[in-house]
C-alpha positions in Angstrom: 6.7 28.6 -65.4 8.1 31.4 -63.3 10.3 31.7 -60.3 8.6 32.5 -57.0 10.8 35.6 -56.6 9.3 37.1 -59.8 5.7 37.2 -58.5 3.8 40.2 -57.2 1.8 40.4 -54.0 -1.6 38.8 -54.3 -0.5 36.1 -56.7 -1.6 32.5 -56.2 -0.2 29.3 -57.8 1.2 25.9 -57.4 4.8 24.9 -56.9 6.2 22.9 -59.8 9.8 22.2 -58.9 12.4 23.1 -56.2 15.9 23.5 -57.6 19.1 23.7 -55.7 21.1 21.1 -53.9 22.0 19.9 -50.4 21.0 21.8 -47.3 19.1 24.6 -49.0 16.8 22.2 -51.0 16.3 20.0 -47.9 15.5 23.1 -45.8 12.8 24.2 -48.3 11.3 20.7 -48.3 11.3 20.7 -44.5 9.4 24.0 -44.5 6.7 22.5 -46.8 7.9 24.0 -50.1 7.3 20.9 -52.2 5.9 20.2 -55.7 2.1 20.4 -56.0 1.7 22.6 -52.9 -0.5 25.7 -53.4 0.7 29.1 -52.2 -0.3 32.8 -52.0 2.1 35.7 -52.0 1.2 37.8 -49.0 3.9 40.4 -48.6 7.1 41.5 -50.3 9.7 43.8 -48.9 10.5 47.0 -51.0 13.6 45.5 -52.5 12.1 42.0 -52.8 13.8 40.4 -49.8 12.2 38.8 -47.9 9.0 37.4 -49.4 6.1 36.1 -47.3 3.9 33.4 -48.6 1.0 31.4 -47.2 1.6 27.7 -47.8 -0.1 24.7 -46.2 -2.1 26.9 -43.9 0.8 29.0 -42.4 2.8 32.0 -43.2 6.4 31.4 -44.4 9.1 34.0 -45.0 11.7 33.2 -47.6 14.9 35.0 -48.5 15.3 36.1 -52.1 18.0 33.5 -52.7 15.6 30.7 -51.6 12.7 32.1 -53.7 14.9 32.0 -56.8 15.1 28.2 -56.5 11.3 27.7 -56.5 9.6 27.2 -59.9 5.8 27.8 -60.0 2.8 27.9 -62.2 0.6 31.0 -61.6 -3.1 30.6 -61.2 -5.0 31.7 -64.2 -2.0 31.7 -66.6 -1.2 29.2 -69.4 1.2 26.5 -68.3 4.5 26.2 -70.3 
């Protein structure tokens, strides 16, 4: 498992867990960032903030702090 923030552009995978509490976690869920959702990393700013992903058929931009809370399995890698 890796954090979404650690991935490079062009990486695909599946969300495993969303950490955090309260409003931040609820906001991620409301945007469709939920366990078992597939995603693709489209763009990443030079310093890693923000990150743009495709999830559930639309483009979503996440701040680095939000992407730190999303644990994922990368397509083609062994699952931990």
